[in-house]
C-alpha positions as CSV (number, residue, x, y, z in Angstrom):
1,M,38.4,23.1,10.9
2,T,39.0,24.6,14.3
3,K,37.1,23.5,17.3
4,R,35.4,26.9,17.6
5,A,34.2,26.9,14.0
6,Y,33.1,23.3,14.2
7,R,31.0,23.9,17.4
8,T,29.4,27.0,15.8
9,F,28.3,25.3,12.6
10,Q,27.2,22.2,14.6
11,S,25.0,24.2,16.9
12,L,23.5,26.1,13.9
13,L,22.7,22.8,12.1
14,L,21.1,21.4,15.2
15,A,19.0,24.5,15.6
16,L,17.9,24.4,12.0
17,L,16.9,20.7,12.3
18,G,14.9,21.5,15.4
19,L,13.2,24.4,13.7
20,F,12.4,22.2,10.7
21,L,10.7,19.6,12.8
22,L,8.7,22.2,14.7
23,S,7.7,23.9,11.4
24,R,6.3,20.5,10.1
25,I,4.2,20.3,13.3
26,W,3.0,23.9,12.9
27,N,1.8,23.5,9.3
28,G,0.3,20.0,9.9
29,S,2.4,18.2,7.3
30,I,4.0,16.0,10.0
31,V,1.0,13.6,9.8
32,F,2.1,12.8,6.2
33,Y,5.0,10.9,7.7
34,I,4.0,9.5,11.1
35,N,1.0,8.4,13.1
36,R,-0.5,11.4,14.9
37,R,0.0,9.8,18.3
38,F,3.8,10.2,17.8
39,V,3.7,13.9,17.1
40,I,4.4,14.7,20.8
41,L,7.7,12.8,20.4
42,V,8.7,14.9,17.3
43,L,7.8,18.0,19.3
44,L,10.1,16.9,22.1
45,A,12.9,16.0,19.6
46,G,12.6,19.4,18.0
47,L,12.8,21.2,21.4
48,G,15.7,18.9,22.4
49,L,17.7,19.8,19.3
50,M,17.2,23.5,20.1
51,A,18.3,23.0,23.7
52,I,21.4,21.0,22.6
53,S,22.2,23.8,20.1
54,Q,22.1,26.4,22.9
55,A,24.2,24.2,25.1
56,L,26.9,23.9,22.5
57,L,27.0,27.7,22.0
58,R,27.3,28.3,25.7
59,S,30.2,25.9,25.9
60,R,32.3,28.0,23.5
61,P,33.8,30.5,25.9
62,G,35.6,27.9,27.9
63,E,36.8,26.2,24.7
64,E,38.2,29.5,23.3
65,E,40.4,30.0,26.3
66,H,42.2,26.7,25.7
67,E,42.1,26.8,21.8
68,D,45.5,28.5,21.5
69,H,47.0,26.0,23.9
70,H,45.6,23.1,21.7
71,E,47.0,24.6,18.6
72,M,50.5,25.0,20.1
73,D,50.5,21.4,21.2
74,D,48.9,20.2,17.9
75,S,51.6,17.6,17.1
76,H,51.5,16.1,20.6
77,E,47.6,16.0,20.5
78,Q,47.7,14.2,17.1
79,Q,49.8,11.5,18.6
80,E,47.8,10.9,21.8
81,H,44.2,11.9,20.6
82,P,44.0,11.2,16.9
83,V,40.3,10.2,17.0
84,E,39.3,13.4,18.8
85,H,41.3,15.6,16.4
86,A,39.7,13.9,13.3
87,S,36.2,14.4,14.7
88,F,36.4,18.1,13.7
89,S,36.3,17.4,10.0
90,G,33.8,19.4,7.9
91,W,32.6,16.2,6.4
92,N,30.8,15.3,9.6
93,L,28.8,18.5,9.4
94,A,28.2,18.0,5.7
95,W,26.4,14.7,6.4
96,M,24.3,16.4,9.0
97,T,22.9,18.8,6.4
98,V,21.6,15.9,4.2
99,P,18.3,15.3,6.0
100,L,17.7,19.0,6.3
101,I,18.3,19.7,2.6
102,L,16.0,16.8,1.6
103,G,13.3,17.9,3.9
104,L,13.4,21.5,2.5
105,V,13.7,20.5,-1.2
106,L,11.2,17.6,-1.4
107,P,7.6,18.6,-1.3
108,A,5.5,17.5,1.7
109,R,2.9,15.2,0.4
110,P,1.2,12.0,1.6
111,L,1.5,8.6,-0.1
112,G,-0.7,8.0,-3.1
113,S,-1.2,5.8,-6.1
114,V,2.5,6.0,-7.1
115,A,3.5,4.4,-3.8
116,V,0.8,1.7,-4.4
117,A,2.5,0.8,-7.7
118,N,5.6,-0.1,-5.6
119,R,4.0,-1.7,-2.6
120,G,0.8,-3.2,-4.1
121,M,-2.8,-2.7,-3.1
122,N,-4.1,-5.0,-0.3
123,V,-7.6,-6.3,-0.7
124,V,-7.5,-8.4,2.4
125,A,-7.6,-6.8,5.8
126,P,-4.5,-7.0,8.1
127,L,-4.7,-9.8,10.6
128,F,-4.1,-7.5,13.6
129,F,-4.9,-3.9,14.2
130,P,-6.8,-1.9,16.9
131,G,-10.5,-2.0,16.2
132,A,-10.6,-5.2,14.2
133,D,-13.6,-6.5,16.1
134,Q,-16.5,-7.7,13.9
135,T,-19.1,-7.2,16.7
136,V,-18.1,-3.6,17.1
137,L,-18.0,-2.9,13.4
138,I,-21.4,-4.3,12.8
139,G,-22.8,-1.7,15.2
140,I,-21.4,1.1,13.1
141,P,-23.9,2.5,10.6
142,P,-22.9,1.2,7.1
143,T,-22.5,4.8,5.7
144,Q,-20.0,5.6,8.4
145,R,-17.7,2.6,7.8
146,N,-14.4,3.4,6.1
147,I,-12.6,1.2,3.6
148,L,-10.6,-0.7,6.2
149,E,-13.7,-1.5,8.2
150,W,-15.6,-2.9,5.2
151,M,-12.6,-5.1,4.5
152,V,-12.5,-6.4,8.1
153,L,-16.2,-7.3,8.0
154,F,-15.8,-9.2,4.7
155,E,-12.7,-10.9,6.0
156,Q,-14.3,-12.1,9.2
157,A,-17.8,-12.9,7.9
158,E,-18.8,-16.5,7.3
159,D,-20.7,-15.4,4.2
160,P,-19.7,-11.9,2.9
161,D,-22.9,-11.8,0.8
162,E,-24.8,-11.0,4.0
163,Y,-23.6,-7.4,3.6
164,A,-24.8,-7.2,0.0
165,G,-27.2,-4.3,-0.6
166,E,-26.0,-2.2,2.4
167,S,-25.2,1.4,1.6
168,A,-21.6,2.6,1.6
169,D,-20.1,6.1,1.7
170,V,-16.3,6.1,1.5
171,T,-13.6,8.4,0.5
172,G,-10.2,7.6,-1.0
173,F,-7.9,8.1,-4.0
174,V,-8.4,6.5,-7.4
175,Y,-6.1,3.6,-8.2
176,R,-6.0,1.7,-11.5
177,D,-5.5,-1.9,-10.6
178,P,-4.5,-4.0,-13.6
179,R,-6.5,-6.9,-12.3
180,L,-9.8,-5.0,-12.8
181,K,-12.0,-4.8,-15.9
182,P,-13.0,-1.6,-17.8
183,G,-15.6,0.4,-15.8
184,E,-13.9,-0.5,-12.5
185,F,-11.3,1.1,-10.3
186,M,-10.0,0.7,-6.8
187,I,-10.7,3.4,-4.2
188,G,-7.8,3.3,-1.8
189,R,-6.4,4.6,1.4
190,F,-3.1,4.0,3.3
191,M,-3.3,2.6,6.8
192,L,-0.6,4.1,9.0
193,T,0.4,2.2,12.2
194,C,3.7,4.0,13.0
195,C,5.1,5.8,10.0
196,V,5.2,5.8,6.2
197,A,7.8,3.0,6.3
198,D,5.1,0.5,7.5
199,A,2.1,2.1,5.6
200,L,-0.2,-0.4,4.0
201,A,-2.5,0.4,1.1
202,V,-6.0,-1.0,1.3
203,G,-8.8,-0.7,-1.2
204,M,-12.3,-1.6,-2.4
205,V,-13.4,-2.2,-6.0
206,V,-15.8,0.4,-7.4
207,S,-17.9,-0.3,-10.5
208,S,-19.4,2.7,-12.4
209,P,-19.8,4.0,-16.0
210,E,-17.8,7.0,-14.9
211,A,-14.8,4.9,-13.8
212,D,-12.7,5.3,-16.9
213,E,-13.1,9.1,-16.8
214,L,-11.5,9.6,-13.4
215,S,-7.9,10.7,-13.0
216,E,-5.6,8.3,-11.1
217,N,-4.6,9.6,-7.7
218,S,-7.5,12.0,-7.6
219,W,-9.6,12.0,-4.4
220,V,-13.3,11.0,-4.6
221,R,-16.3,10.2,-2.5
222,V,-18.1,7.1,-3.5
223,Q,-21.7,6.3,-2.5
224,G,-23.5,3.2,-3.5
225,E,-24.5,-0.4,-2.7
226,V,-22.0,-2.9,-1.4
227,Y,-21.7,-6.4,-3.0
228,A,-19.2,-9.2,-2.9
229,Y,-16.6,-9.2,-5.7
230,W,-14.5,-12.1,-6.7
231,L,-10.9,-11.1,-7.2
232,G,-8.9,-14.3,-7.9
233,E,-10.0,-16.7,-5.2
234,Q,-10.9,-14.0,-2.7
235,K,-14.3,-12.4,-2.0
236,I,-13.7,-8.7,-1.3
237,P,-16.0,-5.7,-0.8
238,A,-17.1,-3.7,-3.8
239,I,-19.4,-0.8,-4.4
240,S,-21.8,-0.4,-7.2
241,A,-21.5,3.4,-7.4
242,V,-24.6,5.6,-7.4
243,S,-22.6,8.8,-7.0
244,I,-18.9,9.6,-7.4
245,A,-17.9,13.1,-6.4
246,P,-14.4,14.7,-6.6
247,I,-13.2,16.0,-3.2
248,P,-10.0,17.8,-2.0
249,E,-7.4,15.7,-0.3
250,P,-8.3,15.4,3.4
251,E,-6.1,16.9,6.1
252,Q,-5.5,13.4,7.4
253,P,-5.2,11.3,4.3
254,Y,-4.3,8.1,6.2
255,L,-6.5,5.6,8.0
256,V,-5.1,5.5,11.6
257,P,-6.2,2.5,13.6
């Protein structure tokens, strides 16, 4: 492949990659993959790729003037600059298209119960994350606490039973944990610190006569009373459901500390 053709396709691919990143920010699906506080970095990356693409195109005229000279001295250049000559292989461009093709072909969707099957559902709160302060969480009205906040309270309490009887109102996806009994399911969310690579699934047990009728991975809002549930040797938060209502998947499906 000639240098001119290589530069043309290279700049086109960089521009397409930049447009792809910007389009994911525009339609909001970027938060399916990264913590929202890093969106600005993706924006800068997309704009940077566009700028590099333009710079490559603008560098072409100077290159064209010397291209005939390079072709005439091809044998000499192969001897003195073999690495540079090999760099214009079309295979380099082919590898650049892989992330673009995958991004366009694979549907944009957040992690769900399928990912839990591979990573497992955590019923114990992470040791460290922003906001893991029991004194602060106690001050939050019970119906405004999310799944992770209930887990932290139970993890840090001397006696988790002190929260028994409090009202809970949480949202999440349905997960069928094999450790649970009939009439029970896990309501889960993913906690995202940086990106989906470090996402952590957290969940609470829900007991209800309707439990076995719910579709796995469907999103629900559960209201009811909290109680302490023994799962193995661990006391974890559970909800005796009074109401279970199907809801659409939220725009921000992850819990972001």
